[in-house]
C-alpha positions as a printed NumPy array, in Angstrom:
array([[ -0.043,  -0.083,   0.038],
       [  1.165,   3.399,  -1.014],
       [ -1.303,   6.464,  -1.475],
       [  1.184,   8.999,  -0.332],
       [  0.788,  10.56 ,  -3.108],
       [ -3.2  ,   9.344,  -3.581],
       [ -4.639,  11.159,  -5.805],
       [ -2.551,  13.351,  -7.516],
       [ -1.872,  15.47 ,  -4.253],
       [  1.323,  17.515,  -3.497],
       [  4.473,  16.23 ,  -1.689],
       [  3.496,  17.865,   1.762],
       [  6.689,  17.104,   3.411],
       [  8.427,  19.174,   0.217],
       [  6.621,  22.088,   2.127],
       [  9.068,  22.015,   5.039],
       [  9.738,  25.94 ,   4.687],
       [  8.928,  27.473,   8.236],
       [  7.514,  30.703,   6.288],
       [  5.387,  28.009,   4.129],
       [  4.532,  26.686,   7.327],
       [  3.601,  29.387,   8.873],
       [  1.595,  30.95 ,   6.431],
       [ -0.203,  27.398,   6.502],
       [ -0.736,  27.524,  10.269],
       [ -2.554,  31.108,   9.629],
       [ -5.054,  30.356,   6.535],
       [ -5.702,  26.819,   8.701],
       [ -6.906,  29.141,  11.657],
       [ -8.757,  31.354,   9.761],
       [-11.091,  28.845,   8.516],
       [-13.706,  28.728,   5.598],
       [-13.623,  32.201,   5.667],
       [-10.052,  33.07 ,   4.616],
       [ -7.266,  35.601,   4.822],
       [ -5.89 ,  38.29 ,   2.542],
       [ -2.424,  38.588,   1.528],
       [ -1.739,  41.556,   3.339],
       [ -3.116,  40.233,   6.444],
       [ -0.318,  37.16 ,   6.042],
       [  2.255,  39.731,   5.271],
       [  1.276,  42.306,   8.529],
       [  0.558,  38.837,  10.695],
       [  4.483,  36.955,   9.252],
       [  6.741,  40.158,   9.109],
       [  7.192,  38.897,   5.766],
       [  6.644,  41.255,   2.175],
       [  3.938,  41.227,   0.141],
       [  6.107,  39.912,  -2.663],
       [  7.379,  36.917,  -0.443],
       [  3.519,  36.248,   1.078],
       [  2.553,  36.655,  -2.859],
       [  5.299,  34.094,  -4.053],
       [  4.681,  31.865,  -1.321],
       [  1.122,  31.833,  -1.847],
       [  1.261,  31.13 ,  -5.528],
       [  3.261,  27.721,  -5.158],
       [  0.896,  26.793,  -2.087],
       [ -1.943,  27.045,  -4.671],
       [ -0.021,  25.38 ,  -7.226],
       [  0.451,  22.474,  -5.054],
       [ -3.611,  22.423,  -4.329],
       [ -3.083,  23.27 ,  -0.274],
       [ -4.89 ,  26.455,  -0.929],
       [ -7.481,  28.287,  -2.857],
       [ -9.36 ,  32.009,  -3.028],
       [-11.684,  31.759,  -0.431],
       [-13.828,  35.054,  -2.238],
       [-13.521,  39.118,  -1.749],
       [-13.27 ,  40.681,   1.131],
       [-15.841,  43.365,   1.603],
       [-13.977,  46.993,   0.147],
       [-12.483,  49.514,   2.454],
       [-12.351,  52.254,   0.242],
       [ -9.866,  50.679,  -2.244],
       [ -9.41 ,  47.792,  -4.133],
       [-11.713,  44.451,  -2.572],
       [ -8.839,  42.127,  -1.477],
       [ -8.833,  38.16 ,  -2.348],
       [ -8.872,  36.194,   0.729],
       [ -7.449,  32.565,   0.319],
       [ -8.12 ,  30.051,   2.488],
       [ -6.74 ,  26.215,   3.587],
       [ -7.643,  23.018,   1.468],
       [ -8.454,  20.671,   4.262],
       [ -9.036,  17.736,   1.824],
       [ -5.468,  18.453,  -0.358],
       [ -4.101,  16.047,   2.199],
       [ -5.058,  13.54 ,   4.991],
       [ -3.069,  11.765,   7.832],
       [ -4.071,   8.567,  10.017],
       [ -3.705,   8.626,  13.4  ],
       [ -3.697,   4.95 ,  15.106],
       [ -4.437,   4.302,  19.353],
       [ -3.225,   1.051,  19.893],
       [ -4.459,  -0.263,  23.398],
       [ -3.41 ,  -2.987,  25.172],
       [ -7.106,  -5.008,  24.253],
       [ -8.228,  -2.758,  21.34 ],
       [ -7.106,  -0.527,  18.409],
       [ -9.042,   2.65 ,  17.08 ],
       [ -7.907,   4.749,  13.727],
       [ -8.777,   7.836,  12.445],
       [ -8.159,   9.487,   9.077],
       [ -8.347,  13.335,   9.466],
       [ -7.891,  16.179,   7.07 ],
       [ -5.609,  18.766,   7.419],
       [ -7.506,  20.815,   9.759],
       [ -7.448,  17.83 ,  11.368],
       [-11.574,  17.025,  11.16 ],
       [-12.042,  12.865,  11.036],
       [-13.021,  11.641,   7.806],
       [-13.164,   8.128,   9.013],
       [-12.963,   5.771,  11.831],
       [-12.355,   1.941,  12.978],
       [-12.338,   0.462,  16.212],
       [-11.579,  -3.309,  16.67 ],
       [-10.036,  -5.901,  19.64 ],
       [ -6.461,  -5.928,  19.935],
       [ -4.437,  -8.445,  22.03 ],
       [ -1.069,  -6.834,  22.679],
       [  0.384,  -9.49 ,  23.733],
       [ -0.35 , -12.089,  20.14 ],
       [  3.434, -11.309,  19.156],
       [  4.743,  -8.268,  17.146],
       [  4.36 ,  -9.816,  13.698],
       [  0.468, -10.072,  14.712],
       [ -0.068,  -6.978,  15.704],
       [  2.017,  -5.076,  13.304],
       [ -0.418,  -6.721,  10.583],
       [ -3.773,  -6.281,  12.237],
       [ -2.875,  -2.15 ,  12.831],
       [ -1.594,  -2.565,   8.766],
       [ -4.695,  -3.977,   7.663],
       [ -7.2  ,  -1.377,   9.723],
       [ -5.335,   1.35 ,   8.472],
       [ -5.666,   0.037,   4.628],
       [ -9.507,  -0.433,   5.537],
       [-10.122,   2.687,   6.543],
       [ -7.956,   4.624,   3.48 ],
       [ -9.595,   2.74 ,   1.084],
       [-13.112,   3.044,   2.59 ],
       [-13.141,   6.918,   2.087],
       [-15.785,   7.48 ,  -0.787],
       [-14.541,   9.643,  -3.628],
       [-10.589,  11.564,  -4.445],
       [ -8.72 ,  11.201,  -1.346],
       [ -5.724,  13.684,  -1.069],
       [ -1.973,  12.995,  -0.122],
       [ -1.43 ,  10.834,   2.581],
       [  1.15 ,  12.339,   4.802],
       [  1.469,   8.604,   6.796],
       [  0.509,   7.154,  10.155],
       [  1.138,   8.565,  13.414],
       [  0.74 ,   5.303,  15.866],
       [  0.007,   6.391,  20.007],
       [  0.467,   3.726,  22.462],
       [  1.614,   2.33 ,  26.085],
       [  5.338,   2.981,  26.742],
       [  7.854,   2.975,  27.158],
       [  9.526,   3.812,  24.084],
       [ 12.07 ,   5.455,  22.027],
       [  9.989,   8.299,  19.814],
       [ 12.853,   9.475,  18.284],
       [ 13.863,   5.64 ,  16.857],
       [ 10.627,   4.555,  16.546],
       [ 11.626,   1.502,  19.008],
       [  9.584,   0.184,  22.095],
       [ 10.85 ,  -0.412,  25.382],
       [  9.73 ,  -2.521,  28.3  ],
       [  6.251,  -1.826,  27.747],
       [  4.434,  -2.584,  30.946],
       [  2.884,  -5.697,  31.272],
       [  4.201,  -6.358,  27.805],
       [  8.527,  -6.795,  28.044],
       [  8.739,  -8.895,  25.308],
       [  8.285,  -6.128,  23.335],
       [ 10.976,  -4.402,  24.325],
       [ 13.812,  -3.576,  21.556],
       [ 11.384,  -4.391,  18.682],
       [ 11.055,  -0.931,  15.971],
       [  7.403,  -1.129,  15.873],
       [  7.919,   2.316,  13.721],
       [  9.835,   0.503,  10.466],
       [  8.155,  -2.557,  10.719],
       [  4.829,  -0.789,  10.067],
       [  6.45 ,   1.519,   7.37 ],
       [  7.711,  -1.404,   5.221],
       [  4.206,  -3.24 ,   5.792],
       [  2.27 ,  -0.168,   4.43 ],
       [  5.393,   1.842,   2.155],
       [  3.98 ,   5.242,   3.551],
       [  5.767,   7.173,   6.494],
       [  5.187,   6.509,  10.329],
       [  5.6  ,   8.049,  13.638],
       [  5.538,   6.653,  17.222],
       [  4.988,   8.193,  20.549],
       [  3.469,   7.113,  23.58 ],
       [ -0.294,   7.338,  23.697],
       [ -0.128,  10.071,  26.533],
       [  2.082,  12.64 ,  24.593],
       [  0.235,  11.69 ,  21.224],
       [ -3.426,  13.202,  23.057],
       [ -1.624,  16.045,  24.855],
       [  0.126,  17.326,  21.296],
       [ -3.874,  16.973,  20.286],
       [ -4.91 ,  19.053,  23.031],
       [ -2.571,  21.418,  22.493],
       [ -2.808,  22.091,  18.65 ],
       [ -6.356,  22.283,  19.629],
       [ -5.6  ,  25.395,  21.683],
       [ -5.115,  24.437,  24.794],
       [ -2.116,  27.194,  25.867],
       [  0.245,  27.43 ,  28.348],
       [  1.362,  24.067,  30.58 ],
       [ -0.369,  21.059,  31.344],
       [ -0.831,  18.173,  32.244],
       [ -2.95 ,  15.29 ,  30.419],
       [ -3.493,  12.324,  32.719],
       [ -4.734,   8.932,  30.941],
       [ -6.576,   6.081,  32.811],
       [ -7.142,   3.281,  31.043],
       [ -6.043,   0.075,  30.912],
       [ -2.787,   1.774,  32.161],
       [ -2.016,   5.329,  33.851],
       [  0.568,   7.388,  32.19 ],
       [  1.064,  11.377,  31.316],
       [  1.224,  13.903,  28.669],
       [  3.145,  16.896,  29.757],
       [  3.029,  20.011,  27.839],
       [  5.212,  22.624,  28.618],
       [  5.467,  26.444,  27.76 ],
       [  3.379,  25.003,  24.604],
       [  5.713,  22.559,  23.453],
       [  5.334,  18.379,  24.458],
       [  8.   ,  17.61 ,  26.484],
       [  9.57 ,  14.367,  26.179],
       [ 12.944,  14.341,  27.691],
       [ 15.956,  13.987,  27.238],
       [ 15.517,  10.038,  25.748],
       [ 12.193,  10.511,  25.464],
       [ 10.611,   8.513,  27.867],
       [  8.836,  11.531,  29.963],
       [  5.543,  10.927,  31.362],
       [  5.623,   6.933,  33.104],
       [  3.43 ,   8.882,  35.589],
       [  1.496,   5.435,  36.869],
       [  5.064,   4.243,  37.875],
       [  5.788,   6.734,  40.346],
       [  6.222,   5.055,  44.068],
       [  3.345,   6.421,  46.497],
       [  3.126,   3.603,  48.786],
       [  6.254,   2.093,  49.893],
       [  6.004,  -1.982,  50.259],
       [  2.326,  -1.33 ,  48.887],
       [  0.892,  -3.841,  46.465],
       [  3.212,  -5.455,  43.314],
       [  2.847,  -3.593,  39.853],
       [  2.861,  -4.84 ,  36.447],
       [  6.045,  -2.953,  36.404],
       [  7.755,  -4.849,  39.298],
       [  8.139,  -2.41 ,  41.428],
       [  5.91 ,  -1.692,  44.601],
       [  2.615,   0.415,  45.606],
       [  2.914,   2.773,  41.833],
       [ -0.051,   5.125,  41.386],
       [ -0.967,   2.582,  38.607],
       [ -1.512,  -0.513,  40.438],
       [ -2.976,   1.094,  43.392],
       [ -5.784,   3.429,  41.196],
       [ -6.528,   0.673,  38.94 ],
       [ -7.264,  -1.577,  41.811],
       [ -9.677,   0.894,  43.56 ],
       [-11.214,   0.633,  40.143],
       [-11.307,  -3.421,  40.561],
       [-13.236,  -2.618,  43.77 ],
       [-15.687,  -0.637,  42.258],
       [-14.125,   2.478,  44.629],
       [-13.836,   5.113,  42.073],
       [-13.919,   7.87 ,  44.697],
       [-10.447,   6.149,  45.613],
       [ -9.12 ,   5.723,  42.843],
       [ -9.85 ,   9.264,  42.047],
       [ -8.096,  10.434,  45.534],
       [ -5.241,   8.467,  44.193],
       [ -4.974,   9.85 ,  41.206],
       [ -4.999,  13.503,  42.485],
       [ -2.388,  12.464,  44.887],
       [ -0.572,  11.52 ,  41.866],
       [ -1.735,  15.093,  39.872],
       [ -0.612,  17.059,  43.337],
       [  2.868,  15.575,  42.878],
       [  3.158,  17.186,  39.1  ],
       [  1.54 ,  20.438,  40.018],
       [  4.391,  20.941,  42.846],
       [  7.371,  19.835,  40.514],
       [  6.532,  21.33 ,  37.679],
       [  4.535,  24.174,  38.383],
       [  1.48 ,  23.646,  35.402],
       [ -1.463,  25.508,  34.614],
       [ -3.696,  22.664,  34.581],
       [ -4.655,  19.417,  34.586],
       [ -6.408,  17.329,  31.642],
       [ -8.124,  14.096,  32.591],
       [ -8.859,  11.219,  29.76 ],
       [ -9.078,   7.234,  29.316],
       [-12.124,   5.037,  29.341],
       [-11.88 ,   4.399,  32.806],
       [-12.036,   8.213,  33.193],
       [-14.922,   8.468,  30.717],
       [-17.192,   6.118,  32.131],
       [-17.443,   8.249,  35.67 ],
       [-15.905,  11.994,  34.527],
       [-17.671,  13.716,  37.534],
       [-16.472,  11.508,  40.187],
       [-12.966,  11.442,  38.565],
       [-12.618,  15.609,  38.34 ],
       [-14.296,  16.068,  41.605],
       [-11.895,  13.801,  43.816],
       [ -8.299,  14.946,  42.025],
       [ -9.838,  18.425,  42.16 ],
       [-10.681,  17.761,  45.8  ],
       [ -7.069,  17.088,  46.304],
       [ -5.418,  19.882,  44.36 ],
       [ -7.528,  22.114,  46.198],
       [ -6.218,  20.59 ,  49.859],
       [ -2.736,  21.125,  48.587],
       [ -3.458,  24.916,  47.21 ],
       [ -4.982,  25.71 ,  50.908],
       [ -2.279,  24.729,  52.244],
       [  0.494,  26.345,  50.31 ],
       [ -1.941,  29.54 ,  51.027],
       [ -2.124,  29.511,  47.075],
       [ -4.353,  32.099,  45.748],
       [ -6.402,  29.575,  43.669],
       [ -6.08 ,  25.491,  42.772],
       [ -4.948,  24.254,  39.776],
       [ -8.05 ,  23.553,  37.61 ],
       [ -9.048,  20.238,  36.89 ],
       [-11.653,  19.163,  34.007],
       [-11.989,  16.272,  31.909],
       [-10.074,  16.731,  28.342],
       [-11.861,  17.075,  25.125],
       [-11.477,  14.465,  22.195],
       [-13.359,  11.663,  24.488],
       [-12.01 ,   7.869,  23.827],
       [-10.808,   8.767,  20.066],
       [ -8.568,  11.652,  21.549],
       [ -5.37 ,   9.989,  21.478],
       [ -5.818,   8.441,  17.753],
       [ -6.496,  12.2  ,  16.651],
       [ -3.337,  13.275,  18.673],
       [ -1.549,  10.793,  16.903],
       [ -2.629,  11.781,  13.587],
       [ -1.323,  15.298,  14.584],
       [  1.926,  13.599,  15.052],
       [  2.406,  13.999,  10.764],
       [  0.161,  17.274,  10.712],
       [  1.629,  19.204,  13.283],
       [  5.134,  19.567,  11.055],
       [  3.393,  20.824,   8.358],
       [  2.033,  23.707,  10.205],
       [  4.886,  25.156,  11.92 ],
       [  4.74 ,  22.894,  15.314],
       [  7.729,  20.957,  14.916],
       [  8.095,  18.352,  18.592],
       [ 11.229,  17.537,  19.888]])
């Protein structure tokens, strides 16, 4: 399968120039109403001649089209330009321990197709790669009409893993994946670019692209527990792309054995409480971990997601918020760090995975 230039679309990654990316981002933000060349020049600091040259190339590549003329303010009416969403697409793939979700999005990030199915992460690398590839093929092949260029596939799954080299480490509960080059294996199978990242990082990136600002933590509680960190507007992966292993901070010495091999981790305590039906206790434990992050990183916001949170969103927000409120009172803070459920629901990770491909096109290069 190779549809990276499907439908005669442009080679989007040939448009890596910073100024072109900056303009594409402004055009995307402007929506269907568009934005004029003069406004692009004013907002980018480029000369009108440079803007005209870049936008002409973007039009030739099919990424930009005229959106109509703006009302005259005394001079010649200006022509607005808009992004052509259907000119390109990306696939976002969320591999959980027991299920798979896949989305196909256009250049604005709007979902145009989705699929969901069972997955056994313990079935072995060959079987998992094949299941993932077939879901991607079915998703891309099932789109009605002409499909613009497919940039590739963003894959999000539990860590730890090496985002830079696309290699898995000892995925919690599945140590047999240690050292497997998933990115390259899936890229060979599909014949298109693949980017691999942790599920929490992908979700955090998606939230940042969609408008969450400042520094925040996205806490994902599903079959495991992890965090995606956005610090100063950028996803923080750490020196070895291993940041965010939130679920494996020990808060109870000599506590129950965790699947990672340690004892008393937040993950095992939180999931244990959920298994007993004690959601309030699970929220309290999650809040203790969130308070540690707030104290360590001085973040502005805590966002909650994952299937377990989705089942009882109000109770988790209330429980985590209570712990952060108590912490703020002890420290004399003017107000506690707010807590709310992340947008995107159970599809948020898959949609964020697609942004692993889209974000660089719009100048949001992530280290």
